[in-house]
N, C-alpha and C positions, 0 to 999 in steps of 0.2 A: 213680486219683489217682497223681500223681508218675510218670507214664509216661516222663518225660524224665530221671528221677533217675539212671539208669545212666550217661548221658552227663555229667551234672552232677558225679557222683562222680569223674570223670576230670579235672576242672578243678583247677588249683592252689589251695592254701589262700588264702583272701582274695579270690578272684575274685568280682566282684559277683553273678554268677548263683548261685554256690555259697552266698554269704551269703543271698541271697533264699530259697534252699531250706532253709537252716538256720532262717530265720525262719518258713518255712511249717510246718516240723516243730513249732516252738513254738506257732504259731497253732492247729494241729490239736489239740495237747494242751490248750490253753486252751478251745477249743470243746467238747471232750469233757468237760472239768471243769465247764463252765457247764451242760451238759445234765444232769450228774449231781447238781449241788448244788440244794437247794431253798431259794430266798430266804426262804420263810416260816420254815423251821426254823433256818437259819444265814445271816442276811442279811450279816453281816460277811465270811464266806468268799466268798459270791457277789460282794459288792462289790469285794473284793480281786482276784478273778479278772477281773471285768469291767474294772476300771481297768487291769490289765495288758494285757488285750486291746485296750483303747482306744488303747494306744501304737502300734497299727497305723497311726495317722496318720503316723508317721515313714516307714513303708513307702510309703504313698500319696504323700507329699511327695517322697521320693527318686525314685520312678518318674516323677512329673510334671515334676520339675525337672532330673533327671539322665538317666534312660533315654529318656523320650519325645523330648527334643530331638535325641538321637543317631539315634533311629529316623526322625525327620523329615528329618534330614540325608541319610539314605539312602533317602528317598522314601516311607516308610511313616507316614502321618498318622493311621491308624485309631485307635491307642491314645490319642492326644492328644484325640480326640473321644469315642469310645464308652466306653473304659475310664475316662477321667477323670470322665465323667458318672456312671458306676457307683460310682466312689469317693465322689462327692458324695452319692449316694443312701445309701450306708453311713454317711457322716458324719452325715447327717440322722437316721438310725436311732439312732446313738450319742447324738446330742444329745437325741432324744426319750426314750431310756431313761435318760439322765442326769437328766432332769426327773423321771421316775418314781422314780429312785433317791433323789433329794433328798427327795422326799415319802414315801419308803418305801411307795409304792403297789404292793403285791405283786400284786394282780390285773392291773394294767396291765403290770407287768414280765413276768409270765408270758404275757400276751396278745401282747406285742410281741417278746420275746426271740428267738423262733425265726426271725423275719424277718431279724434280724441274723446269726444263726448260718448260716442257709441261704444268705444273700447272700454272706457271706465264703467259704463252701465253694464256691459257684459261681465266685466270682472266682479262687480258687486253681486250680480246674480249667481255667479259660480261660488263666490264666498258664502252667500246666504243659503244656497241649496246643498252645497257639498263641503266646502272647507270647514266652516265653523261647526256645523252639526257633527261631522266626523271628529273634529278636534275635541269637542266636548265629550265624546264617547271615549276617545283614546287617552287624553291627558287626565291625570289625577288632580285632586284638590291641591295636593302638595306641589304639583307641577305649576299650576296657575299662580300659586302664592309666591313663586320665585321670579315672577315676571317684572314686578313693578320697578325694581332698581334699574334693570337694563332698559325697560321702556322709557323710564324717565331720562336716562342718559341720551337716548335717541330723540325723544320728543314726540309730541302729538300734534295733530292739526287743530285741535280744539283751542279756543281762546283761554279757557280756564283749565289748569292742570287737574286731572282726575284725582280723586281721593285715593290714598294708598289702599291696596288690597293685598293681604287682609289689613284692617285698620291697625295702625301701629301707634302705641303710646310711648314705647321705649325710644331712646335716642338712636340716631342713625349710626350704624356700624360700618366703617369703611371695609372694603373687601380684604385689605391686608390684615384686619383684625377679626375677620369672620372665619371662625374655625369649625363651623357646622359641617358635619360630614354629609356629603351628597354623593349620589350614585353618578359615576362618570364613565364615559365610554373608553377610557384609557387608564393605564396603570399610573399610580402616583408614587410607586416605590422609588425611594432615593430622590424624590422630587421636592423642591421647595415650594411652599405656597406663596406666590408673589401677589402683588396687588391685583392683577387680572390673570388668574390661571396658575398653572403649575409647570415647572420645568426642572429637569435634572441638571446638575452641574455640566454634564457633557453637552446637553442641548443648549444651555446658555453659552458655552464656549463656541459651539458650532455657529450659533446665531451671530455672535459677535465677530467670528472669523470671516463669515461670508457677507457681512454688511459691506456695501460698496462705499463706505465712509471710514476714514481713519478716526479713531477715538482714543483720547488720552485723558485719564482721570487723575487729577491732582487733589489730594485730600485737604482737610482744613489746616493741616500743618505745613502746607506748601510742598509736600512730598509726592512724587509720581508713584502711584500705587497700581496703575494698570494701563496697558495699551492693547489694542486688538491687533492680531497678527494677520492682516489681509494678504491676499496673493499679490496685489499691486498697490502698495502704499504710495501716497503722495510724497511723504517725507520718510526717510529710513528711521527705524527704531531698532534697538537691541535690548537684551535683557539687562544690560548695565544701567539702563535708565531707571529701573525700578528702585525706589528708595532715594532717588536723587532729588535735590531741591530744584524746583521749577526754574529758578533764576539761572541755573547752570545748563538748562536744556534749550536755550535759545541763543542765537547770535548776539553779540554785544550791541549791534546797532538796533535791535528790536526788543531787547530784554526790558528796557524801561517801560515800554508799552504794556508788556505782559505783567510786570509788577504793578503798574497802575490799575490794570484790570482786576487783578487779584485783590488789591487794596479796596477798590470801589465795591467789589462783590462782597468782601468781608464786612464792610461798613454798611451794606444794605442800600447804598445809593444807586446801584446799577444792577441789572440782571443779565444783560445780553451785550455782547460786542461782536462785530463782524468786519471782515476785510475780504477783498478780492483783488487779485493781481495776476500778471503774466509771469509764469515760471517755466522756463525751458520750452516756450512755445505753447504752453497749456494755461488755461484760465483756472486758477485755484480759488476756491471759496473757503474761508476759515471762519468758524463761529465759536464763541466762548459762551458758556451758560453757567450761571451761578447755581449751585446745588444747595438746597435747604431742606431740612427735615420738617416734620409736621408742626413743630414748634417754631418754625421759621429760623432755626439756628443754622448758621453757615456751616456747610459740610464739605465744601470744596468747589472745584471747577471742572467742567468737562470741555475739552477742546475737540472740535470736529472739523476735519479737513476733507474736502471733496474736489475732485477734478470735474468741473462743470462745462468743459469745452464743448463736448458733444451735446450736452443738454441745451446750451445756448443756441445751438444750430437748429433746434426743433422748430418746425412751422406747421400750421394747420393741425391736423389730428390723424392719429393712426389707431384704428379700432379693430383691425383684423390681423390675425397671425400670418406672417409671410414666410413660414418655414418651407412650404412646398414649392 
């Protein structure tokens, strides 16, 4: 185990791979503690260790959303397929054990715990022998330097946040203000640089059209400036609503509530309002959200309406595709 550790120790503080190995050390410690504790004799101690180990989900998510895309960019797709599936197997084992933990089913816990412990140890070996050595060969210094912001957004298992890599003295730059040119796997021609990524006006329009939610945007002047044209809207809308004052867009019996929402949002005393009711035999959920810019200045309201009738009927879980 940790055959690649000597090379890792030569990496600068905060380097993503070095952080992964710091997590590996923590994981090994937790696995040993799990093997030593008896859930029958001290369930709370076992439960605390298990919950700390379950934060390995952060590690899985960082690999899947941060490391794997860079490996794909350099032509190595294997981890995105095989290792991601292995992550999902371990997630399922954690979910199963959580069910037994909730019921304090000690025999089931003892019966299944070693599968999780053995699986994680196997994963750490594969990471150490194959994943990280290959990643260090494939990815450039510039690649690794782009990781920190995304890693921080997902989080780490460590109790202390790793130091930024590379060390940064300048102030944080929000993605919407980050204009550094990076190599992307898709064209950005005619695309806008949004907070998180790039989209052309056509793609934005398609996204909003196919969202299964009705959206209406009222600006800071109480004028309707946008609504999305979905295939099956909860409430009808037409082009005539654009530019109309919001107080004329609701029935007289409910307009007073809408105006109060707008006033409270503008004053900064509230940020969200929601309602749900029966409408023509369907359950409709309506939410209002205050829109504010980076300076917290009021910029309007988004109204979102959704038919949740079928969502309310969901029970249990569905994890398989039933198209066949």
